[in-house]
ZALUMNU-226277 format. One record per residue (C-alpha): residue number from 0; chain; x, z, y. Coordinates in Angstrom, 2 decimals. Layout:
N
 rovex kolkol      xx      zz      yy
   NUM      A       X       Z       Y
...
This chain:
524
 rovex kolkol      xx      zz      yy
     0      A   22.81   -5.21   10.81
     1      A   25.85   -3.13   10.81
     2      A   26.05    0.03    8.80
     3      A   28.96    2.15    7.03
     4      A   29.42    1.21    3.68
     5      A   28.09    4.08    0.87
     6      A   30.72    3.08   -1.65
     7      A   34.32    4.03   -1.79
     8      A   35.65    0.48   -3.15
     9      A   36.32   -2.19   -0.55
    10      A   35.43   -4.88   -3.20
    11      A   32.23   -3.25   -3.63
    12      A   31.49   -2.68   -0.11
    13      A   32.04   -6.56    0.69
    14      A   29.74   -7.22   -2.51
    15      A   27.00   -5.26   -0.59
    16      A   27.62   -6.99    2.65
    17      A   27.50  -10.28    1.22
    18      A   24.18   -9.64   -0.32
    19      A   22.98   -8.26    2.84
    20      A   24.16  -11.30    4.66
    21      A   22.73  -13.96    2.20
    22      A   19.12  -12.63    2.85
    23      A   19.57  -13.03    6.64
    24      A   22.28  -15.68    7.42
    25      A   19.51  -18.50    7.49
    26      A   16.81  -16.90    9.69
    27      A   16.71  -18.10   13.46
    28      A   17.38  -15.52   16.18
    29      A   13.99  -16.59   17.71
    30      A   12.41  -15.97   14.49
    31      A   11.54  -19.71   13.61
    32      A   11.43  -20.14   10.04
    33      A   11.08  -16.11    9.14
    34      A    9.65  -15.79    5.85
    35      A    7.90  -12.24    5.23
    36      A    4.77  -10.98    4.28
    37      A    4.22   -8.23    6.85
    38      A    5.15   -9.73   10.07
    39      A    4.67   -5.95   12.03
    40      A    4.87   -2.66   10.03
    41      A    2.85    0.15   11.15
    42      A    5.12    2.85   12.60
    43      A    5.06    6.41   11.92
    44      A    2.16    8.09   13.80
    45      A    0.17    5.11   14.46
    46      A   -2.01    5.81   11.29
    47      A   -3.61    8.82   13.07
    48      A   -4.48    6.39   16.06
    49      A   -6.08    3.53   14.19
    50      A   -9.53    3.68   13.06
    51      A   -9.97    3.87    9.11
    52      A  -11.35    0.41    9.05
    53      A   -8.20   -0.79   10.29
    54      A   -6.08    1.49    8.14
    55      A   -7.92    0.29    4.93
    56      A   -7.53   -3.53    5.80
    57      A   -3.76   -3.20    6.78
    58      A   -3.44   -1.25    3.48
    59      A   -5.08   -4.07    1.48
    60      A   -2.29   -6.47    3.36
    61      A    0.54   -4.21    2.13
    62      A   -1.15   -3.91   -1.41
    63      A   -1.24   -7.77   -1.50
    64      A    1.82   -8.84    0.24
    65      A    4.25  -11.14   -1.48
    66      A    7.61   -9.53   -0.35
    67      A   10.70  -11.44    0.23
    68      A   14.22  -10.97    0.73
    69      A   14.30  -11.48    4.31
    70      A   12.16   -8.29    4.88
    71      A   14.21   -6.33    1.99
    72      A   12.58   -7.10   -0.97
    73      A   15.27   -6.66   -4.17
    74      A   17.43   -3.75   -4.67
    75      A   20.94   -4.93   -5.39
    76      A   22.76   -1.76   -5.87
    77      A   19.92    0.37   -7.00
    78      A   17.99    1.04  -10.34
    79      A   14.44    1.14  -10.40
    80      A   14.65    5.03  -10.45
    81      A   16.68    5.05   -6.89
    82      A   19.72    6.22   -8.42
    83      A   22.95    4.01   -7.85
    84      A   23.92    1.39  -10.21
    85      A   26.01    2.47  -13.14
    86      A   28.22   -0.80  -12.31
    87      A   28.03   -1.61   -8.63
    88      A   30.56   -4.31   -9.38
    89      A   27.62   -6.36  -10.60
    90      A   24.77   -6.08   -8.08
    91      A   21.07   -7.07   -8.78
    92      A   21.80  -10.28   -6.90
    93      A   20.65  -13.84   -7.82
    94      A   20.05  -14.57  -10.88
    95      A   20.05  -11.05  -11.89
    96      A   17.59   -9.90   -8.92
    97      A   14.39  -10.29  -11.05
    98      A   13.95   -8.85  -14.46
    99      A   11.19   -8.27  -16.88
   100      A   12.08   -5.04  -18.01
   101      A   14.11   -3.37  -15.63
   102      A   12.57   -4.82  -12.69
   103      A   12.16   -6.00  -10.08
   104      A    9.55   -8.08  -11.35
   105      A    6.68   -8.54   -9.47
   106      A    6.22   -9.90   -5.84
   107      A    3.34   -7.79   -4.79
   108      A    1.21   -4.89   -6.15
   109      A   -1.71   -7.35   -6.69
   110      A    0.46   -9.63   -8.91
   111      A   -0.31   -7.21  -11.77
   112      A   -3.55   -5.22  -10.35
   113      A   -5.96   -8.07   -9.82
   114      A   -8.53   -8.46  -12.26
   115      A  -11.23   -8.99  -11.23
   116      A  -10.20   -7.99   -7.78
   117      A   -6.79   -6.65   -6.19
   118      A   -6.37   -3.08   -7.16
   119      A   -8.03   -3.95  -10.51
   120      A   -6.10   -4.22  -14.14
   121      A   -4.10   -7.01  -15.27
   122      A   -3.92   -9.24  -18.19
   123      A   -0.87   -8.88  -21.05
   124      A    1.18  -11.11  -18.78
   125      A    0.93   -8.39  -16.01
   126      A    1.81   -5.63  -18.17
   127      A    4.59   -3.53  -16.59
   128      A    7.64   -2.09  -18.59
   129      A    8.43    1.59  -18.15
   130      A   11.50    3.11  -18.62
   131      A   13.86    0.31  -18.51
   132      A   14.21    1.16  -14.50
   133      A   16.53    3.60  -15.89
   134      A   19.22    1.11  -16.56
   135      A   21.14   -1.41  -14.36
   136      A   19.97   -4.61  -15.81
   137      A   17.94   -4.45  -19.45
   138      A   17.44   -7.39  -21.69
   139      A   16.88   -7.97  -25.25
   140      A   20.61   -9.41  -25.50
   141      A   22.69   -7.23  -27.85
   142      A   25.65   -7.42  -25.58
   143      A   23.65   -5.81  -22.96
   144      A   23.15   -2.49  -24.32
   145      A   22.46    0.01  -26.93
   146      A   20.53   -0.88  -29.99
   147      A   17.20    0.64  -31.09
   148      A   17.60    3.39  -33.52
   149      A   15.60    3.80  -36.70
   150      A   14.17    0.06  -36.46
   151      A   14.77   -1.93  -39.63
   152      A   13.94   -5.68  -40.39
   153      A   12.00   -7.39  -42.86
   154      A   14.61   -6.38  -45.77
   155      A   15.19   -2.75  -44.48
   156      A   18.39   -3.49  -42.79
   157      A   19.22   -1.81  -39.39
   158      A   17.55   -4.36  -36.67
   159      A   20.10   -5.89  -33.60
   160      A   16.82   -5.84  -31.58
   161      A   17.23   -3.56  -28.42
   162      A   14.35   -1.42  -26.81
   163      A   14.95   -0.35  -23.54
   164      A   11.40   -0.25  -22.10
   165      A    7.75    0.27  -23.26
   166      A    4.97   -2.23  -22.19
   167      A    2.24   -0.70  -20.65
   168      A   -1.04   -2.38  -19.76
   169      A   -1.69   -2.28  -15.80
   170      A   -4.33    0.40  -15.01
   171      A   -7.11   -0.26  -12.83
   172      A   -7.28    1.65   -9.73
   173      A  -11.03    1.66   -9.10
   174      A  -12.32    5.10   -7.80
   175      A   -8.96    6.49   -7.44
   176      A   -9.72    8.74   -4.66
   177      A  -12.37   10.84   -6.62
   178      A  -10.02   10.85   -9.79
   179      A   -7.20   12.36   -7.74
   180      A   -9.47   14.83   -6.18
   181      A  -10.47   16.11   -9.65
   182      A   -7.09   16.37  -10.76
   183      A   -5.83   18.71   -7.73
   184      A   -9.18   20.70   -8.21
   185      A   -8.36   21.22  -11.84
   186      A   -4.86   22.08  -10.86
   187      A   -5.85   24.65   -8.30
   188      A   -8.30   26.38  -10.83
   189      A   -5.67   26.82  -13.44
   190      A   -3.00   28.08  -10.93
   191      A   -5.48   30.37   -9.73
   192      A   -6.19   31.68  -13.55
   193      A   -2.15   31.76  -13.87
   194      A   -1.92   34.00  -10.62
   195      A   -4.42   36.40  -12.17
   196      A   -2.58   37.36  -15.25
   197      A   -1.04   40.54  -15.41
   198      A    2.14   41.27  -17.24
   199      A    1.26   41.96  -21.11
   200      A   -1.81   39.91  -20.82
   201      A   -3.06   36.23  -21.11
   202      A   -5.94   34.09  -20.27
   203      A   -7.96   30.81  -21.25
   204      A   -7.00   28.01  -18.92
   205      A  -10.26   26.37  -18.61
   206      A  -11.52   24.14  -15.65
   207      A  -14.52   22.31  -15.18
   208      A  -15.28   22.82  -18.99
   209      A  -12.06   21.62  -20.22
   210      A   -9.60   23.73  -22.35
   211      A   -6.12   23.68  -21.65
   212      A   -5.31   26.29  -24.06
   213      A   -4.23   29.71  -23.02
   214      A   -1.30   30.95  -20.99
   215      A    0.30   34.56  -21.63
   216      A    2.63   36.83  -19.74
   217      A    4.95   38.90  -21.43
   218      A    5.42   42.58  -20.91
   219      A    8.60   41.93  -18.81
   220      A    7.01   39.38  -16.69
   221      A    8.06   36.32  -18.37
   222      A    5.81   33.65  -19.44
   223      A    4.74   32.00  -22.77
   224      A    3.38   28.37  -22.46
   225      A    3.34   27.95  -26.54
   226      A   -0.60   27.73  -26.40
   227      A   -0.82   25.69  -23.60
   228      A   -2.11   21.97  -24.36
   229      A   -2.57   18.90  -22.89
   230      A   -0.10   18.85  -19.91
   231      A    3.21   17.28  -19.54
   232      A    6.43   19.24  -20.24
   233      A    7.16   19.22  -16.62
   234      A    3.91   21.25  -15.78
   235      A    4.73   23.88  -18.63
   236      A    8.32   24.52  -17.67
   237      A    9.15   28.14  -16.77
   238      A   12.30   30.25  -15.78
   239      A   12.20   33.92  -15.65
   240      A    9.07   35.39  -14.18
   241      A    8.31   32.04  -12.05
   242      A    4.99   30.91  -13.58
   243      A    4.70   27.17  -14.76
   244      A    3.29   24.90  -12.17
   245      A    0.55   23.66  -14.30
   246      A   -0.01   20.72  -12.23
   247      A   -1.65   17.73  -13.60
   248      A   -0.02   14.33  -13.68
   249      A   -2.84   12.04  -13.82
   250      A   -1.01    8.74  -13.08
   251      A    0.72    6.48  -15.60
   252      A   -0.60    6.28  -19.20
   253      A    1.94    9.11  -20.48
   254      A    1.06   11.33  -17.55
   255      A    4.59   11.24  -15.61
   256      A    3.15   11.12  -11.87
   257      A    1.32   13.63   -9.87
   258      A   -0.13   11.75   -6.93
   259      A   -1.16    8.04   -5.76
   260      A    1.38    8.67   -3.38
   261      A    4.28    9.03   -5.80
   262      A    2.60    6.30   -7.93
   263      A    3.02    3.90   -4.94
   264      A    6.54    4.93   -3.87
   265      A    7.75    4.58   -7.65
   266      A    6.15    1.19   -8.00
   267      A    7.47   -0.36   -4.60
   268      A   11.05    0.62   -5.28
   269      A   10.95    0.10   -9.23
   270      A    8.79   -3.48   -9.23
   271      A    9.69   -5.13   -5.92
   272      A   12.50   -3.42   -4.41
   273      A   11.16   -2.43   -1.30
   274      A   12.53    1.29   -0.18
   275      A   10.04    3.57    1.50
   276      A   11.67    5.36    3.94
   277      A   10.42    8.79    2.71
   278      A   11.95    8.22   -0.36
   279      A   15.32    7.11    0.52
   280      A   15.37    8.26    4.09
   281      A   14.98    7.40    7.63
   282      A   17.49    4.37    8.65
   283      A   19.00    4.73    5.19
   284      A   19.82    1.49    3.37
   285      A   20.32    3.14    0.15
   286      A   20.09   -0.36   -1.86
   287      A   22.72   -1.91    0.17
   288      A   20.32   -5.24    0.92
   289      A   20.70   -4.86    4.94
   290      A   17.81   -3.76    5.66
   291      A   16.28   -0.05    6.70
   292      A   12.84    1.55    6.78
   293      A   11.63   -1.34    4.71
   294      A    8.21    0.58    4.21
   295      A    7.41    3.38    6.83
   296      A    5.58    6.71    6.13
   297      A    2.38    4.85    7.71
   298      A    2.89    1.73    5.63
   299      A    2.64    3.78    2.52
   300      A   -0.29    6.09    3.81
   301      A   -2.39    2.72    4.60
   302      A   -1.58    1.54    0.97
   303      A   -2.47    4.66   -0.59
   304      A   -5.72    5.44    1.47
   305      A   -6.77    1.62    0.40
   306      A   -6.48    2.51   -3.39
   307      A   -7.98    6.00   -2.83
   308      A  -11.33    3.95   -0.99
   309      A  -11.49    1.63   -3.84
   310      A  -15.17    1.35   -4.90
   311      A  -16.12    2.83   -8.44
   312      A  -17.48    1.14  -11.31
   313      A  -20.79    1.07  -12.30
   314      A  -23.27   -0.22  -15.36
   315      A  -24.48   -3.84  -15.78
   316      A  -27.22   -3.58  -18.28
   317      A  -28.17   -7.11  -19.25
   318      A  -32.08   -8.11  -19.15
   319      A  -32.37   -8.70  -22.90
   320      A  -34.19   -5.81  -24.29
   321      A  -32.33   -5.96  -27.74
   322      A  -29.04   -5.66  -25.98
   323      A  -30.59   -2.72  -23.80
   324      A  -31.83   -0.97  -27.01
   325      A  -28.36   -1.28  -28.49
   326      A  -26.55   -0.21  -25.32
   327      A  -28.66    3.23  -25.20
   328      A  -28.10    3.83  -28.86
   329      A  -24.53    3.34  -28.59
   330      A  -24.36    5.80  -25.41
   331      A  -25.95    8.42  -27.74
   332      A  -23.52    7.59  -30.68
   333      A  -20.54    7.86  -28.55
   334      A  -21.34   11.44  -27.80
   335      A  -22.66   12.50  -31.46
   336      A  -19.46   10.76  -33.23
   337      A  -17.13   12.76  -30.92
   338      A  -15.84   10.01  -28.69
   339      A  -16.95   12.19  -25.77
   340      A  -14.74   15.40  -26.63
   341      A  -12.20   13.59  -24.94
   342      A  -13.66   10.98  -23.03
   343      A  -16.07   13.30  -21.23
   344      A  -18.89   11.25  -19.65
   345      A  -18.96   12.96  -16.24
   346      A  -16.95   15.66  -14.36
   347      A  -18.24   17.61  -11.19
   348      A  -16.11   17.19   -7.88
   349      A  -16.70   19.79   -5.54
   350      A  -14.45   18.51   -2.53
   351      A  -14.86   14.88   -1.84
   352      A  -12.69   14.62    1.39
   353      A   -9.80   13.22    0.21
   354      A   -6.50   14.34    1.86
   355      A   -3.29   13.01    2.35
   356      A   -0.52   13.77    1.42
   357      A   -1.47   15.41   -2.05
   358      A   -0.32   19.30   -1.52
   359      A    1.22   18.88   -4.92
   360      A    3.54   15.77   -4.27
   361      A    7.11   16.41   -5.57
   362      A   10.35   15.97   -3.50
   363      A   10.66   12.37   -2.50
   364      A    7.45   11.94   -1.32
   365      A    5.55   12.92    1.81
   366      A    4.76   16.56    1.55
   367      A    2.24   18.97    3.17
   368      A    3.87   20.14    6.50
   369      A    5.97   17.11    6.81
   370      A    3.41   14.97    8.84
   371      A   -0.03   15.72   10.07
   372      A   -2.95   15.57    7.25
   373      A   -4.83   12.74    6.88
   374      A   -8.69   13.05    6.05
   375      A  -10.95   10.48    4.61
   376      A  -14.51   11.40    3.30
   377      A  -15.20    9.50   -0.03
   378      A  -18.82    9.37    0.60
   379      A  -18.32    8.15    4.13
   380      A  -20.53    4.88    5.28
   381      A  -18.17    1.60    5.56
   382      A  -16.01    2.46    2.69
   383      A  -16.25   -0.10   -0.25
   384      A  -19.13   -0.09   -2.07
   385      A  -20.42    1.17   -4.68
   386      A  -19.84    4.89   -4.08
   387      A  -20.59    7.94   -5.41
   388      A  -22.60   10.62   -2.96
   389      A  -24.25   14.03   -3.16
   390      A  -27.65   13.90   -4.54
   391      A  -29.06   15.69   -1.84
   392      A  -27.94   17.57    1.43
   393      A  -27.75   20.87   -0.56
   394      A  -25.68   19.35   -3.44
   395      A  -22.25   21.24   -4.30
   396      A  -20.89   18.53   -6.33
   397      A  -20.81   15.04   -7.18
   398      A  -20.89   14.02  -10.91
   399      A  -18.13   11.61  -11.47
   400      A  -18.60    9.32  -14.64
   401      A  -14.79    8.88  -15.42
   402      A  -15.26    9.39  -19.19
   403      A  -11.73   11.33  -19.22
   404      A  -10.74   14.78  -19.85
   405      A   -7.16   14.53  -18.00
   406      A   -5.36   15.61  -21.02
   407      A   -2.57   14.28  -22.87
   408      A   -3.50   13.93  -26.45
   409      A   -1.56   12.57  -29.64
   410      A   -3.45    9.35  -30.71
   411      A   -1.13    7.86  -32.61
   412      A   -0.64    7.73  -36.64
   413      A    3.08    8.66  -36.71
   414      A    6.36    6.91  -35.97
   415      A    6.01    3.88  -37.68
   416      A    2.64    3.10  -35.94
   417      A    2.73    0.33  -33.48
   418      A    1.36    2.74  -30.79
   419      A    4.05    5.28  -31.15
   420      A    6.30    4.02  -28.54
   421      A    9.99    3.80  -29.41
   422      A   11.17    5.66  -26.21
   423      A    9.99    8.83  -25.07
   424      A    9.95    8.90  -20.86
   425      A   10.32   12.81  -20.75
   426      A   13.60   12.64  -22.28
   427      A   17.22   11.52  -21.04
   428      A   18.06    8.05  -21.77
   429      A   19.95    7.39  -24.52
   430      A   19.70   10.86  -26.18
   431      A   18.05   11.26  -29.74
   432      A   14.66   12.81  -28.24
   433      A   14.45    9.67  -25.99
   434      A   14.45    7.46  -29.09
   435      A   12.31    9.66  -31.21
   436      A    9.02    7.98  -29.44
   437      A    6.06    9.40  -27.61
   438      A    2.75    9.40  -29.18
   439      A    1.21   11.65  -26.15
   440      A   -1.27    9.66  -23.98
   441      A   -3.73   10.52  -21.00
   442      A   -7.28   10.23  -22.16
   443      A   -8.19    6.68  -20.72
   444      A  -10.84    6.49  -18.13
   445      A  -13.25    4.28  -19.40
   446      A  -15.63    3.75  -16.41
   447      A  -14.54    0.14  -16.09
   448      A  -13.65   -0.75  -19.84
   449      A  -16.03   -3.39  -19.79
   450      A  -14.11   -5.39  -16.82
   451      A  -10.47   -4.92  -18.67
   452      A   -8.89   -8.15  -19.96
   453      A   -6.98   -6.03  -22.66
   454      A   -7.38   -2.63  -24.19
   455      A   -5.33    0.43  -25.20
   456      A   -2.18    1.97  -23.72
   457      A   -0.17   -1.28  -24.63
   458      A   -2.75   -3.86  -23.61
   459      A   -1.96   -5.64  -26.80
   460      A   -5.68   -5.38  -28.21
   461      A   -8.18   -8.16  -27.13
   462      A  -11.60   -6.20  -28.25
   463      A  -12.70   -3.14  -27.51
   464      A  -13.53   -2.70  -31.52
   465      A   -9.72   -2.90  -32.10
   466      A   -9.08   -0.21  -29.77
   467      A  -11.47    2.09  -31.09
   468      A   -9.93    1.37  -34.71
   469      A   -6.30    2.15  -33.77
   470      A   -7.24    5.67  -32.76
   471      A   -5.35    8.28  -34.91
   472      A   -3.89   11.67  -34.59
   473      A   -6.33   13.92  -32.79
   474      A   -8.65   11.26  -32.54
   475      A   -8.68   10.52  -36.16
   476      A  -12.14   11.99  -37.20
   477      A  -13.81   10.36  -34.52
   478      A  -12.44    6.98  -35.59
   479      A  -13.47    7.60  -39.14
   480      A  -16.80    8.44  -38.18
   481      A  -16.95    5.32  -36.19
   482      A  -15.59    3.25  -39.17
   483      A  -18.41    4.58  -41.53
   484      A  -21.03    3.71  -39.12
   485      A  -23.62    0.72  -39.88
   486      A  -22.41   -2.76  -38.28
   487      A  -25.47   -2.36  -36.04
   488      A  -24.21    1.12  -34.91
   489      A  -20.64    0.06  -34.43
   490      A  -22.03   -2.72  -32.35
   491      A  -24.20   -0.28  -30.11
   492      A  -20.99    1.44  -29.28
   493      A  -18.96   -1.36  -28.22
   494      A  -22.22   -2.60  -26.31
   495      A  -22.20    0.44  -24.40
   496      A  -18.66    0.43  -23.79
   497      A  -18.82   -3.16  -22.77
   498      A  -21.69   -2.39  -20.03
   499      A  -19.01    0.15  -18.14
   500      A  -17.88   -2.49  -15.55
   501      A  -16.68   -3.19  -11.99
   502      A  -19.37   -4.46   -9.97
   503      A  -19.30   -7.14   -7.67
   504      A  -18.11   -6.01   -3.96
   505      A  -20.72   -4.52   -1.58
   506      A  -23.02   -3.22   -4.42
   507      A  -24.75   -0.36   -3.79
   508      A  -26.56    0.11   -6.99
   509      A  -24.68    1.98   -9.84
   510      A  -26.90    0.06  -12.46
   511      A  -27.55   -3.58  -12.22
   512      A  -28.47   -6.43  -14.48
   513      A  -26.62  -10.14  -14.93
   514      A  -28.08  -10.93  -11.68
   515      A  -27.18   -8.07   -9.83
   516      A  -30.50   -6.48   -9.45
   517      A  -30.93   -2.81   -9.32
   518      A  -31.84   -1.14  -12.99
   519      A  -33.16    2.35  -13.77
   520      A  -30.42    3.89  -16.01
   521      A  -30.70    6.10  -18.27
   522      A  -34.08    4.38  -19.30
   523      A  -37.23    6.46  -18.81
C-alpha cells in the first residue's frame, strides 16, 4: 500500500515502511492464509440501509473481534492519545507492540468487558490503565521514565518506583443507552438554566432533583463558576462572556468522556491500536502501519449501538425468607444511612429514543450534521431483554434504577489514601499538578454491583463490604454510620447490594429468584 511518508527523516520513513510491510508481506494475494477478525467492514452509509438487528449483531462482532496486525492492529508510531510518538525512531513494533501500562494491551473489547457476558465488567486481571497512553512506552523500569514524586519506601526514603498510569476496574456497559440519555437530558437542563441567567444574576443548577451547585453571571457578562459542583473542569471552563458548557462526562470513572462514541473511539485507538477513520481522517494512515480506514464510521456506529442496546440489570431475590427479609431491611437502611444521597436509586428519563451521534460529541468524533442521525427506541421489542419500558401509554418518563447522581465526588481520605490515585488525568503529564493526585470520582452505578468480580474504582477490593468501608471524604459520614450498625444491619445492606445483578439473557422480569422465576419486588 503506497502512501506518502508523514515523517521528515528518511530513516524514520524506512522504519515505518518496514513495520507496514511486516504485517502484510506473508499474506497471499488470493487471501489464502489471511488472518483477520472482520473479513468485510461496513461501509459508511450501510448502517442506514441494514436492519437494526443486523447492526446489533455486527456491532457485537466488532466488540468481540480479536484484532490482528493483518487488519491494522497496533499503532507503531502513535501514542494511545492519538499523538505521534515522542521518539519515532523507536516504533511500537515487536516486542514493544503490546504494553500493559501504555497499550495496546488487549486483543478485543470483550477481552476486558466479559463478566458475565460480552459488554460486562472484568476481573482484576482485566483492569485497564489510564494516563499511560500519554507516553510512548511506559514501564516500571527506572530507566524508562520519570520517578513518581512524593512516594517513600518503608524507610522513608524516596522510592525509585515509577508511576505512569492508574489502574481502573473495567466497568459493565449494561443499560448504557439509558445512562447516556439521562446524561444528555441533565446537560440540556443545565445549559437551559445557564441561558436564562442575566448579567448580575445567578441560578441554582438543578436537574432531576440533583443539585450541581449554582452558576453566577457577573455584571459585565462574564461568568463565575466557583459554586458549581460535581462537574469536571472541562465542563466549567469559561472565557469572557462565553458560558461554561456544563456538559456531563458520564464515562470513565473520573468523568473524562462525554459519550459512548468518544469512549469507543478512545478505546479502539488506545487499547487495540485500531484507528477509527473519524478520529484520524478518511484515508489517513496516522499510525504508520500500512492500513487506512481500519474502522469505518459505520463500524463505530454499530459498536456503539451494540453497547447502547445492552440489557439492563435487575434483582435476584433468593427464595430463602431470611435472606429476603435482610434484603428488604438493607434496602431501607441504604436510604436512611445516607448512601442514597449520592447513589440515587432511580432517575426519570423523559426521552428513551437513543440517537447517534451524541449532540455533545467533541471534535475527533462524529458530530451532529456530519452524517444522518441514527435513532433507536430503547424500549423497542427485539432488543436484548430485560428492558425498561413506560408503565403505561400515558407515561411521560421511565424510572431508571441506576443508583447514581452523575456527579464527581471526593470519596478519598487524602494523598496517603490508596484510593487517592497518584496521577491526575485532568492535568498536563509530568506537571506538579499531574502528580498531585485525583480524589474525584463519578458516583458508581450500582445496579449491577452484585455481578461484579471486584469493587471500587480500582477494582482492588474483593468484597462489597470492603468497598463501603473505604468510603471517605464526602462519603465519610455515611461510612461512619454504616460502620456503627449492628452486624445484622451491616449484613443486610450487603445482601441488598448483592441482589443488584445482571440477569440471564432474554429474561423479561426485572426481579427473579435464583431459579429464574419472577418475584414480586418490592414485597407487598
